[in-house]
N, C-alpha and C positions, 0 to 999 in steps of 0.2 A: 288669232295666234295667241298662245298661252304667254302670259307675262307674270313674273314673280317679282315683288318688290319687298325687300327686307327693311326693317327699321328696329330701333330699340338698342342699338349698340352704344357704347360709350366707355368712359374711364371709371373704374371702380377699384376699391381697395381689396386686397386678398380677404376672403371670407364673406364678401358681399354678394349681392344678387342682382341679376338683370333678367328681363323677359324680352326675348326677341319676337317680332311679329313678321309674318310673311303674307302679304296680300296677293291673292290669286285672282287673275282675270283672264278672259278669253276662252274659258271652258267651264266645266262643272267640277268643282273640287272633289266631290264625292266619288268621282270616277278615277281618281288618281291615288296611288300610294305616294307619300311625301317623305322627304328626308331633310336632314341638316348635315352639312359638311363644314369643315373649317380648313384654313390654310394659313400657316405661319410663314414669315419671310424665309425664303430659301428651302422650304419644305414642300412636299407633295400635298395635294388636297386629300384630306382624310375623312372617313366616315365618323359621324357623331351619333345620330339617332334616326330612326325611321318609324313611321306609323302606317299600317296597312289600310287600304281602302275599305276592307271588310273586317268587321269584328273589332276594330280599334286596337289590334295587337301592336305592341311596340317592342323595339329592340335597341340596345345602346352599346356603344363602344365601352370596353372595360374601363377606360380612362375617365369616363363621365358617369358610369352607372352609380345610382344612389344619390347623385347630385343634380343631374339634369332630368327634365321631364318634357317630352314632346306631346302635344295635343292639337286637336283641330276643332274649329267651329265652322261647320259646313254652311250654316245660315249666313255667316259673315264672310265666307270665302277666305278664311284666315287660318294659318297654322302658327303655332307658338312653340318656342323653346324657353322653358323656365330654367334658369341657371342659378343654382345656389352653391354656397361654399366655394366660391370661385378661387382659383389658384393662378399664380403668374403664368404657369404653363398652359393655361386656357387662352392666353392672348393669341388672337388670330383674326382673320377676316372670316366671318361666318356666312355661308351660302345656303339658301333655300333651294330645294330640288324637287322636281315632279317626275313621276314615272307611271307608265301604264302597266308595268310589271307588278307582281304581287307584293314585292318589297323592293326597297332601294338601299343596297348595302355597299355598293361600289360606284365609282364614277361612271362605269360602263352601263349601269342600270338607268342612267338619268337621260331624260328627253329634254328637259328645260331647266335652266338655271336662273336664279336671281342675280343681281349685281353685287351683292355682298354688303355686309355691315361690319364695321370694325369694333372689336371688343378688346379692350386693354385692361389688364389686371395688374395693379401695382403692389409691390411687397411692402 
């Protein structure tokens, strides 16, 4: 059974950086497209970034484009989200997601979710 475990969240000041990690087990990471989503209190879970299983193509939500970078290390079975120039509105629980589809852009594309890691950005 596929299992995803996020880590790396925490409290940072606006303008700071964090790198989130997603450890993948129970399958072969290279067979999956991966994504990151986030959910703030009282709001729906929203798309942040995705990386395709083939070619390494990436796509980002407009709100994070130019600030966040998604990457993968298949040898370590790990996906990363590098977050720079953080803003208070980035505060949310961040979730790693796995899919057999060519990309993961909505929650409907997701087969497996991680438990989430809290990111809090103070002003």
